[in-house]
Steps between C-alpha positions, in 0.01 A plus 500: 500500500374219720141413421429301815625625838720259691477432873725728705772290669522560874732228634857404417382190317238694302750770403747233387230331291420838344872554434537161330198559277621841386852363454375215281312746280808718455718199423256396227517847346879495491548138391223292343294801385798719419410562133153619595643714781763650268240601244276662758784724624491731199727804560251712304237452771473689827673399824432131554540273802522121534255365759492151650179380662435245776327267253834452316413727208672814375405818322671796336301814569508867591561583866202558725376857524419527870762658725618336713429168329336211684820297463860595417532551125744310272777681313353759265581529130666164443400521133714807427826311538393197295655596166801677653644186659572144400195289572669284764631807683160665488328188634761477777430861596126439512564188709700699757223757532243221523688343791507836675129553443409157639686572822338843523151351467569221750636733767228755430251236614726424795506864605129547440403211723759558769750220449752490784872439475469121509220499241697723265808281541298184433342657192837607362653158562211332314544742210878466506477123460372557145731599214449858389334578168830652390683175571242300305492737203878517470548129567740570786324265743612141460404365842232566754560780746482278802798293390821608675748697296822326408785574738767458237713791612553703811553840343239770524374656181370851459244667279770579246594133461309206360371241741699179490250316715140428406388620158166596654661776708521856380826695494612616838256283692607202701301221659806335645656675795688825455848480647581627844606862494878528495675836497831364375379325188205604288584292196467129572350303785747234597271279702147383440391640833134593518493597866498860622401680178266789576300748295651849487153653527306304763781307668318166476695184429507318169200283411510227239172604342592866443662699220811705569682768307849641550581872473777554245629798696516396866466123433246451774218250448131581526166320486344590167179588683682739735636710213194447278683304232323206334671230291342647185621851586849376582522347154523852356744648753855528367647631825303486822548766766322467831291795628785618723756503218250659261452791739874547526551491125202684364703636207619159384 
């Protein structure tokens, strides 16, 4: 794989620089170098992984042999699905897994070098300001992440519905405020009131820079991070059930 070892990032800024380099390499593989990448993912070969490196290059290769690996490993066997899906769908799937891998690597470094709560939050916010690889590959990002989402309606939308706000948001995720919890009406929010909304998991108030998702069963709102749902993951959820509702409806 990598011929020249790269410096190990130890600070938030260094980890973010490492993240951006690897991200750029993966974006090249899935956009400008897509024909080369497609050809290298031959389904007749063994399990292959897509690696992005800090120097903004990419490589398709076999997974490392040591267990456990030095770093988290990318999704294994991406080549097997290549000819069984439409090319755009296959590239979108690889993009989702690439986004997940990048976060895994970044927070591996954070855990290894003892990042505290504030450092982890700062790292995530820096990462979250960038469009995901999935958004870039699918063309769903039309504006930068730090621009406010349009407040063109006051109704909440769930994972089963399509976002009517910013095109850069995944299904079920919301950067504008979730509505205040109201027992009487779970359908439409009548007023554009952003005060008092709290996360059903941690109880913290709404923050303008955070993603939220609504449970289709109990209609409570949650921070995506609290229920371990990312924008890319939410894109593939037809009906979201929070952990509490999932435990109650294990047969559904």
